[in-house]
ROKE-924408 format. One record per residue: residue number from 1; residue in one letter; chain; x, y, z of N, C-alpha, C, O in turn. Coordinates in steps of 0.05 Angstrom, whole numbers. Layout:
! ROKE-924408
+-----+-----+-------+--------+--------+--------+--------+--------+--------+--------+--------+--------+--------+--------+--------+
:   n : res : chain :     nX :     nY :     nZ :    caX :    caY :    caZ :     cX :     cY :     cZ :     oX :     oY :     oZ :
+-----+-----+-------+--------+--------+--------+--------+--------+--------+--------+--------+--------+--------+--------+--------+
: NUM :   a :     A :      X :      Y :      Z :      X :      Y :      Z :      X :      Y :      Z :      X :      Y :      Z :
...
+-----+-----+-------+--------+--------+--------+--------+--------+--------+--------+--------+--------+--------+--------+--------+
END
This chain:
! ROKE-924408
+-----+-----+-------+--------+--------+--------+--------+--------+--------+--------+--------+--------+--------+--------+--------+
:   n : res : chain :     nX :     nY :     nZ :    caX :    caY :    caZ :     cX :     cY :     cZ :     oX :     oY :     oZ :
+-----+-----+-------+--------+--------+--------+--------+--------+--------+--------+--------+--------+--------+--------+--------+
:   1 :   x :     A :   -268 :   -177 :    216 :   -253 :   -168 :    198 :   -258 :   -185 :    170 :   -258 :   -210 :    173 :
:   2 :   x :     A :   -263 :   -176 :    147 :   -266 :   -186 :    123 :   -237 :   -182 :    106 :   -222 :   -162 :    105 :
:   3 :   x :     A :   -234 :   -204 :     94 :   -208 :   -205 :     74 :   -218 :   -198 :     50 :   -239 :   -208 :     42 :
:   4 :   x :     A :   -202 :   -174 :     34 :   -208 :   -165 :      9 :   -186 :   -171 :     -5 :   -163 :   -170 :      5 :
:   5 :   x :     A :   -192 :   -178 :    -37 :   -169 :   -181 :    -51 :   -173 :   -161 :    -77 :   -194 :   -159 :    -89 :
:   6 :   x :     A :   -148 :   -146 :    -83 :   -148 :   -127 :   -107 :   -126 :   -141 :   -127 :   -106 :   -151 :   -118 :
:   7 :   x :     A :   -132 :   -141 :   -151 :   -112 :   -152 :   -169 :   -113 :   -133 :   -193 :   -133 :   -121 :   -200 :
:   8 :   x :     A :    -86 :   -131 :   -205 :    -83 :   -116 :   -232 :    -63 :   -127 :   -249 :    -43 :   -135 :   -236 :
:   9 :   x :     A :    -62 :   -129 :   -273 :    -39 :   -139 :   -288 :    -24 :   -110 :   -300 :    -36 :    -90 :   -307 :
:  10 :   x :     A :     -3 :   -112 :   -299 :     16 :    -86 :   -307 :     34 :    -94 :   -328 :     48 :   -114 :   -327 :
:  11 :   x :     A :     34 :    -80 :   -345 :     56 :    -83 :   -373 :     83 :    -70 :   -364 :     92 :    -50 :   -374 :
:  12 :   x :     A :     94 :    -86 :   -342 :    121 :    -72 :   -334 :    134 :    -92 :   -316 :    120 :   -108 :   -304 :
:  13 :   x :     A :    162 :    -91 :   -313 :    172 :   -111 :   -298 :    164 :   -110 :   -265 :    155 :    -89 :   -258 :
:  14 :   x :     A :    166 :   -126 :   -250 :    159 :   -128 :   -223 :    181 :   -105 :   -210 :    174 :    -90 :   -191 :
:  15 :   x :     A :    202 :   -104 :   -217 :    219 :    -83 :   -210 :    214 :    -56 :   -212 :    222 :    -39 :   -196 :
:  16 :   x :     A :    201 :    -50 :   -235 :    188 :    -25 :   -237 :    161 :    -18 :   -222 :    155 :      4 :   -215 :
:  17 :   x :     A :    146 :    -39 :   -220 :    123 :    -39 :   -204 :    127 :    -30 :   -177 :    117 :    -10 :   -167 :
:  18 :   x :     A :    148 :    -50 :   -165 :    159 :    -48 :   -139 :    166 :    -16 :   -134 :    158 :     -3 :   -115 :
:  19 :   x :     A :    182 :     -9 :   -153 :    194 :     25 :   -144 :    169 :     38 :   -148 :    169 :     58 :   -134 :
:  20 :   x :     A :    147 :     35 :   -162 :    127 :     52 :   -165 :    113 :     53 :   -136 :    109 :     74 :   -124 :
:  21 :   x :     A :    106 :     28 :   -127 :     96 :     24 :   -104 :    105 :     40 :    -77 :     91 :     54 :    -62 :
:  22 :   x :     A :    134 :     35 :    -76 :    148 :     47 :    -47 :    170 :     69 :    -53 :    184 :     78 :    -35 :
:  23 :   x :     A :    172 :     79 :    -77 :    185 :    103 :    -79 :    170 :    126 :    -70 :    147 :    130 :    -79 :
:  24 :   x :     A :    180 :    143 :    -53 :    166 :    164 :    -39 :    148 :    183 :    -57 :    126 :    191 :    -50 :
:  25 :   x :     A :    161 :    190 :    -80 :    149 :    209 :    -97 :    124 :    195 :   -112 :    104 :    208 :   -112 :
:  26 :   x :     A :    122 :    171 :   -123 :    101 :    154 :   -133 :     85 :    143 :   -113 :     61 :    141 :   -119 :
:  27 :   x :     A :     91 :    135 :    -91 :     75 :    130 :    -64 :     56 :    149 :    -62 :     32 :    143 :    -63 :
:  28 :   x :     A :     64 :    174 :    -59 :     44 :    197 :    -57 :     27 :    202 :    -76 :      7 :    216 :    -73 :
:  29 :   x :     A :     33 :    193 :    -96 :     19 :    196 :   -126 :     -5 :    176 :   -124 :    -28 :    184 :   -125 :
:  30 :   x :     A :      2 :    147 :   -122 :    -24 :    130 :   -121 :    -39 :    128 :    -96 :    -62 :    118 :    -98 :
:  31 :   x :     A :    -31 :    136 :    -73 :    -41 :    135 :    -49 :    -58 :    167 :    -46 :    -73 :    172 :    -27 :
:  32 :   x :     A :    -54 :    182 :    -61 :    -71 :    208 :    -60 :    -99 :    203 :    -58 :   -114 :    218 :    -45 :
:  33 :   x :     A :   -108 :    179 :    -74 :   -140 :    175 :    -72 :   -150 :    168 :    -44 :   -174 :    167 :    -39 :
:  34 :   x :     A :   -130 :    161 :    -22 :   -141 :    154 :     -1 :   -138 :    182 :     18 :   -149 :    182 :     40 :
:  35 :   x :     A :   -126 :    200 :     11 :   -122 :    227 :     22 :   -103 :    243 :     11 :    -80 :    233 :      8 :
:  36 :   x :     A :   -107 :    270 :      1 :    -87 :    284 :    -17 :    -62 :    288 :     -6 :    -46 :    298 :    -22 :
:  37 :   x :     A :    -54 :    282 :     17 :    -28 :    287 :     25 :    -15 :    263 :     39 :      5 :    265 :     54 :
:  38 :   x :     A :    -26 :    242 :     34 :    -19 :    213 :     45 :     12 :    210 :     40 :     24 :    218 :     20 :
:  39 :   x :     A :     22 :    196 :     62 :     57 :    191 :     53 :     62 :    172 :     76 :     48 :    172 :     96 :
:  40 :   x :     A :     84 :    156 :     74 :     92 :    137 :     92 :    117 :    152 :    103 :    131 :    168 :     91 :
:  41 :   x :     A :    121 :    143 :    130 :    144 :    153 :    146 :    161 :    123 :    156 :    153 :    111 :    175 :
:  42 :   x :     A :    182 :    115 :    142 :    191 :     92 :    153 :    218 :     87 :    135 :    222 :     99 :    114 :
:  43 :   x :     A :    235 :     69 :    146 :    264 :     59 :    133 :    258 :     39 :    112 :    275 :     32 :     96 :
:  44 :   x :     A :    231 :     28 :    113 :    224 :      9 :     95 :    236 :    -21 :    100 :    230 :    -40 :     85 :
:  45 :   x :     A :    253 :    -25 :    122 :    262 :    -48 :    131 :    246 :    -66 :    146 :    232 :    -57 :    164 :
:  46 :   x :     A :    244 :    -96 :    140 :    229 :   -114 :    150 :    231 :   -112 :    184 :    253 :   -111 :    194 :
:  47 :   x :     A :    207 :   -112 :    201 :    206 :   -109 :    223 :    208 :    -83 :    236 :    207 :    -81 :    261 :
:  48 :   x :     A :    211 :    -60 :    218 :    208 :    -33 :    226 :    185 :    -24 :    226 :    168 :    -36 :    213 :
:  49 :   x :     A :    178 :      1 :    241 :    155 :     10 :    238 :    145 :     28 :    216 :    162 :     35 :    199 :
:  50 :   x :     A :    122 :     38 :    215 :    117 :     53 :    188 :     94 :     66 :    195 :     76 :     54 :    206 :
:  51 :   x :     A :     92 :     95 :    186 :     69 :    110 :    198 :     59 :    122 :    172 :     73 :    137 :    159 :
:  52 :   x :     A :     31 :    114 :    162 :     18 :    121 :    141 :      2 :    150 :    155 :    -16 :    153 :    171 :
:  53 :   x :     A :     15 :    167 :    141 :     -2 :    196 :    154 :     -6 :    216 :    135 :      7 :    217 :    114 :
:  54 :   x :     A :    -23 :    234 :    141 :    -26 :    261 :    123 :     -7 :    283 :    137 :      7 :    278 :    156 :
:  55 :   x :     A :    -10 :    307 :    124 :      7 :    325 :    134 :      3 :    340 :    160 :     18 :    357 :    170 :
:  56 :   x :     A :    -21 :    329 :    171 :    -31 :    339 :    201 :    -24 :    320 :    222 :    -30 :    323 :    245 :
:  57 :   x :     A :     -7 :    295 :    210 :      1 :    273 :    230 :    -19 :    254 :    239 :    -16 :    239 :    259 :
:  58 :   x :     A :    -45 :    255 :    221 :    -63 :    237 :    224 :    -63 :    208 :    203 :    -59 :    210 :    179 :
:  59 :   x :     A :    -67 :    187 :    214 :    -68 :    161 :    195 :    -67 :    141 :    218 :    -81 :    141 :    239 :
:  60 :   x :     A :    -46 :    120 :    210 :    -46 :     95 :    223 :    -20 :     86 :    224 :     -7 :     91 :    203 :
:  61 :   x :     A :     -7 :     72 :    246 :     20 :     59 :    248 :     16 :     29 :    247 :     -4 :     17 :    255 :
:  62 :   x :     A :     35 :     20 :    238 :     38 :     -9 :    231 :     68 :    -18 :    234 :     86 :     -3 :    241 :
:  63 :   x :     A :     71 :    -42 :    227 :     98 :    -55 :    229 :    101 :    -68 :    199 :     84 :    -82 :    188 :
:  64 :   x :     A :    123 :    -63 :    191 :    130 :    -79 :    166 :    135 :   -106 :    174 :    154 :   -112 :    188 :
:  65 :   x :     A :    115 :   -126 :    163 :    119 :   -158 :    173 :    136 :   -174 :    152 :    149 :   -195 :    155 :
:  66 :   x :     A :    133 :   -160 :    129 :    153 :   -177 :    111 :    161 :   -158 :     82 :    145 :   -148 :     67 :
:  67 :   x :     A :    187 :   -157 :     81 :    194 :   -140 :     58 :    212 :   -159 :     42 :    236 :   -162 :     46 :
:  68 :   x :     A :    200 :   -171 :     24 :    219 :   -192 :      2 :    220 :   -175 :    -19 :    200 :   -170 :    -33 :
:  69 :   x :     A :    246 :   -162 :    -25 :    247 :   -147 :    -52 :    237 :   -155 :    -74 :    244 :   -177 :    -81 :
:  70 :   x :     A :    220 :   -140 :    -89 :    203 :   -144 :   -119 :    183 :   -166 :   -114 :    171 :   -175 :   -134 :
:  71 :   x :     A :    179 :   -176 :    -89 :    159 :   -199 :    -89 :    137 :   -193 :    -71 :    114 :   -194 :    -80 :
:  72 :   x :     A :    143 :   -186 :    -40 :    119 :   -179 :    -26 :    129 :   -161 :     -7 :    153 :   -159 :      0 :
:  73 :   x :     A :    108 :   -144 :      2 :    110 :   -124 :     23 :     85 :   -131 :     38 :     64 :   -135 :     25 :
:  74 :   x :     A :     86 :   -131 :     65 :     63 :   -136 :     85 :     71 :   -122 :    108 :     94 :   -120 :    118 :
:  75 :   x :     A :     44 :   -110 :    117 :     42 :    -93 :    136 :     23 :   -103 :    157 :      4 :   -117 :    150 :
:  76 :   x :     A :     27 :    -98 :    181 :     13 :   -106 :    205 :      3 :    -80 :    216 :     19 :    -65 :    228 :
:  77 :   x :     A :    -22 :    -74 :    213 :    -34 :    -52 :    227 :    -30 :    -54 :    260 :    -33 :    -74 :    274 :
:  78 :   x :     A :    -24 :    -29 :    268 :    -26 :    -33 :    303 :    -45 :    -12 :    308 :    -60 :    -17 :    327 :
:  79 :   x :     A :    -49 :      6 :    298 :    -71 :     29 :    308 :    -72 :     55 :    294 :    -60 :     59 :    272 :
:  80 :   x :     A :    -86 :     72 :    307 :    -88 :    102 :    291 :    -71 :    122 :    303 :    -64 :    120 :    327 :
:  81 :   x :     A :    -64 :    141 :    289 :    -54 :    162 :    295 :    -70 :    189 :    297 :    -80 :    196 :    276 :
:  82 :   x :     A :    -74 :    202 :    315 :    -88 :    229 :    315 :    -73 :    252 :    327 :    -68 :    253 :    351 :
:  83 :   x :     A :    -65 :    269 :    310 :    -52 :    294 :    318 :    -24 :    283 :    322 :    -12 :    295 :    340 :
:  84 :   x :     A :    -12 :    266 :    313 :     15 :    256 :    321 :     15 :    237 :    342 :     38 :    230 :    348 :
:  85 :   x :     A :     -4 :    228 :    354 :     -5 :    208 :    376 :    -20 :    182 :    368 :    -44 :    181 :    361 :
:  86 :   x :     A :      0 :    158 :    371 :     -6 :    137 :    369 :    -29 :    123 :    390 :    -30 :    129 :    414 :
:  87 :   x :     A :    -43 :    107 :    379 :    -63 :     93 :    398 :    -74 :     66 :    389 :    -78 :     66 :    365 :
:  88 :   x :     A :    -79 :     46 :    400 :    -83 :     23 :    388 :   -118 :     26 :    381 :   -132 :     41 :    393 :
:  89 :   x :     A :   -126 :      9 :    360 :   -152 :      9 :    354 :   -165 :    -22 :    353 :   -150 :    -41 :    357 :
:  90 :   x :     A :   -192 :    -26 :    348 :   -201 :    -48 :    347 :   -195 :    -68 :    323 :   -202 :    -91 :    321 :
:  91 :   x :     A :   -180 :    -52 :    303 :   -174 :    -66 :    282 :   -138 :    -75 :    280 :   -127 :    -85 :    260 :
:  92 :   x :     A :   -127 :    -69 :    303 :   -100 :    -76 :    305 :    -99 :   -104 :    298 :   -118 :   -119 :    302 :
:  93 :   x :     A :    -76 :   -110 :    286 :    -73 :   -139 :    274 :    -80 :   -142 :    251 :    -76 :   -165 :    242 :
:  94 :   x :     A :    -90 :   -126 :    237 :   -102 :   -128 :    210 :    -76 :   -131 :    191 :    -55 :   -121 :    196 :
:  95 :   x :     A :    -79 :   -142 :    173 :    -57 :   -144 :    153 :    -63 :   -133 :    126 :    -85 :   -137 :    116 :
:  96 :   x :     A :    -45 :   -119 :    115 :    -46 :   -112 :     87 :    -21 :   -123 :     75 :      1 :   -120 :     86 :
:  97 :   x :     A :    -25 :   -136 :     52 :     -1 :   -147 :     39 :     -3 :   -148 :      7 :    -22 :   -156 :     -5 :
:  98 :   x :     A :     20 :   -140 :     -4 :     25 :   -136 :    -33 :     45 :   -156 :    -44 :     68 :   -160 :    -35 :
:  99 :   x :     A :     29 :   -171 :    -71 :     49 :   -193 :    -77 :     53 :   -185 :   -108 :     36 :   -174 :   -122 :
: 100 :   x :     A :     82 :   -191 :   -117 :     87 :   -188 :   -146 :     93 :   -209 :   -158 :    112 :   -222 :   -149 :
: 101 :   x :     A :     81 :   -219 :   -180 :     91 :   -241 :   -194 :     93 :   -236 :   -223 :     73 :   -225 :   -233 :
: 102 :   x :     A :    116 :   -242 :   -239 :    117 :   -234 :   -266 :    121 :   -254 :   -286 :    137 :   -272 :   -281 :
: 103 :   x :     A :    108 :   -254 :   -309 :    110 :   -272 :   -329 :    108 :   -261 :   -357 :     87 :   -249 :   -364 :
: 104 :   x :     A :    128 :   -266 :   -373 :    130 :   -257 :   -399 :    126 :   -225 :   -401 :    110 :   -215 :   -417 :
: 105 :   x :     A :    141 :   -210 :   -382 :    142 :   -178 :   -381 :    120 :   -166 :   -369 :    119 :   -142 :   -365 :
: 106 :   x :     A :     96 :   -185 :   -361 :     75 :   -173 :   -348 :     71 :   -180 :   -316 :     72 :   -204 :   -309 :
: 107 :   x :     A :     67 :   -162 :   -300 :     68 :   -164 :   -272 :     39 :   -162 :   -261 :     23 :   -144 :   -266 :
: 108 :   x :     A :     36 :   -185 :   -245 :     10 :   -188 :   -232 :     17 :   -177 :   -205 :     35 :   -186 :   -191 :
: 109 :   x :     A :     -2 :   -154 :   -197 :     -2 :   -142 :   -170 :    -23 :   -155 :   -157 :    -44 :   -155 :   -170 :
: 110 :   x :     A :    -25 :   -167 :   -134 :    -43 :   -175 :   -119 :    -41 :   -160 :    -91 :    -19 :   -156 :    -79 :
: 111 :   x :     A :    -67 :   -152 :    -81 :    -65 :   -140 :    -53 :    -90 :   -155 :    -37 :   -112 :   -156 :    -47 :
: 112 :   x :     A :    -82 :   -164 :    -13 :    -95 :   -175 :      4 :   -100 :   -160 :     31 :    -81 :   -152 :     44 :
: 113 :   x :     A :   -121 :   -156 :     38 :   -122 :   -135 :     58 :   -142 :   -146 :     81 :   -160 :   -160 :     70 :
: 114 :   x :     A :   -144 :   -144 :    106 :   -162 :   -148 :    124 :   -173 :   -121 :    132 :   -160 :   -103 :    143 :
: 115 :   x :     A :   -200 :   -120 :    125 :   -219 :    -94 :    126 :   -243 :    -97 :    149 :   -258 :   -116 :    151 :
: 116 :   x :     A :   -241 :    -74 :    165 :   -264 :    -76 :    184 :   -286 :    -62 :    168 :   -284 :    -42 :    153 :
: 117 :   x :     A :   -312 :    -78 :    176 :   -336 :    -66 :    164 :   -337 :    -39 :    158 :   -341 :    -33 :    134 :
: 118 :   x :     A :   -332 :    -19 :    179 :   -334 :      8 :    171 :   -314 :     21 :    150 :   -315 :     44 :    141 :
: 119 :   x :     A :   -298 :      2 :    144 :   -279 :     18 :    118 :   -282 :      1 :     93 :   -267 :      6 :     74 :
: 120 :   x :     A :   -300 :    -18 :     92 :   -304 :    -30 :     73 :   -313 :    -18 :     48 :   -299 :    -23 :     27 :
: 121 :   x :     A :   -333 :     -4 :     48 :   -341 :     10 :     24 :   -322 :     29 :     14 :   -320 :     33 :    -10 :
: 122 :   x :     A :   -307 :     42 :     33 :   -285 :     63 :     27 :   -260 :     53 :      7 :   -250 :     64 :    -12 :
: 123 :   x :     A :   -256 :     29 :     20 :   -233 :     12 :      4 :   -239 :      1 :    -19 :   -225 :      2 :    -39 :
: 124 :   x :     A :   -266 :    -14 :    -18 :   -273 :    -25 :    -43 :   -276 :     -7 :    -66 :   -272 :    -14 :    -89 :
: 125 :   x :     A :   -282 :     18 :    -58 :   -283 :     40 :    -82 :   -254 :     49 :    -86 :   -249 :     54 :   -109 :
: 126 :   x :     A :   -234 :     54 :    -70 :   -214 :     74 :    -74 :   -191 :     57 :    -77 :   -171 :     69 :    -86 :
: 127 :   x :     A :   -189 :     32 :    -71 :   -165 :     13 :    -78 :   -164 :      8 :   -108 :   -142 :     12 :   -120 :
: 128 :   x :     A :   -186 :     -2 :   -121 :   -185 :      0 :   -153 :   -173 :     21 :   -164 :   -154 :     18 :   -180 :
: 129 :   x :     A :   -181 :     49 :   -156 :   -168 :     70 :   -170 :   -141 :     73 :   -159 :   -124 :     80 :   -176 :
: 130 :   x :     A :   -135 :     70 :   -139 :   -105 :     68 :   -131 :    -85 :     51 :   -149 :    -64 :     58 :   -160 :
: 131 :   x :     A :    -94 :     27 :   -150 :    -78 :      7 :   -166 :    -82 :     15 :   -196 :    -64 :      9 :   -212 :
: 132 :   x :     A :   -100 :     26 :   -203 :    -99 :     37 :   -234 :    -79 :     61 :   -241 :    -67 :     62 :   -263 :
: 133 :   x :     A :    -75 :     78 :   -219 :    -52 :     97 :   -216 :    -24 :     81 :   -217 :     -7 :     89 :   -234 :
: 134 :   x :     A :    -19 :     59 :   -200 :      3 :     46 :   -200 :      9 :     37 :   -227 :     32 :     40 :   -236 :
: 135 :   x :     A :    -11 :     25 :   -240 :    -12 :     12 :   -265 :     -4 :     35 :   -288 :     11 :     28 :   -307 :
: 136 :   x :     A :    -14 :     61 :   -285 :     -5 :     81 :   -303 :     19 :     86 :   -303 :     32 :     86 :   -324 :
: 137 :   x :     A :     29 :     91 :   -279 :     59 :    102 :   -270 :     77 :     83 :   -281 :     96 :     90 :   -296 :
: 138 :   x :     A :     72 :     57 :   -271 :     92 :     37 :   -284 :     92 :     33 :   -312 :    114 :     30 :   -323 :
: 139 :   x :     A :     72 :     32 :   -324 :     76 :     28 :   -354 :     84 :     51 :   -370 :     93 :     47 :   -392 :
: 140 :   x :     A :     80 :     79 :   -359 :     89 :     99 :   -374 :    116 :     99 :   -372 :    128 :    101 :   -393 :
: 141 :   x :     A :    129 :     97 :   -349 :    154 :     99 :   -346 :    173 :     77 :   -356 :    196 :     81 :   -362 :
: 142 :   x :     A :    160 :     53 :   -357 :    173 :     31 :   -369 :    175 :     27 :   -399 :    193 :     14 :   -409 :
: 143 :   x :     A :    153 :     39 :   -412 :    147 :     37 :   -440 :    169 :     61 :   -453 :    177 :     60 :   -476 :
: 144 :   x :     A :    177 :     82 :   -434 :    190 :    103 :   -447 :    222 :     95 :   -451 :    237 :    111 :   -463 :
+-----+-----+-------+--------+--------+--------+--------+--------+--------+--------+--------+--------+--------+--------+--------+
END
């Protein structure tokens, strides 16, 4: 596994950025770069399971390792989902963490991910696009 970091500065409060990240409607918008019908199925509580899937039931299953409102959301990935059936994978235990810090009305979004070599190119290309969408949504609705 390789640890990758992605950062972006957003002209919006961390509360607004948090809402953009985890609200179902906007979550679907920024995660569409990973797959057109990507969405999450969860109650979003710390310790709960979460399924990142498409409309065919394919994706991955994880546990919410940390949910500190407006500050940090961390997922511990457990495995894959194919046709709605969960299985373990060789990247089980990989972490995906989102951190928000705010200073003078600007929010720094930092994402730290464990990435297996087979997915490194994909995420290196798509994650910057995804967080740019988070920035655009957050700033547009924050400044209105």
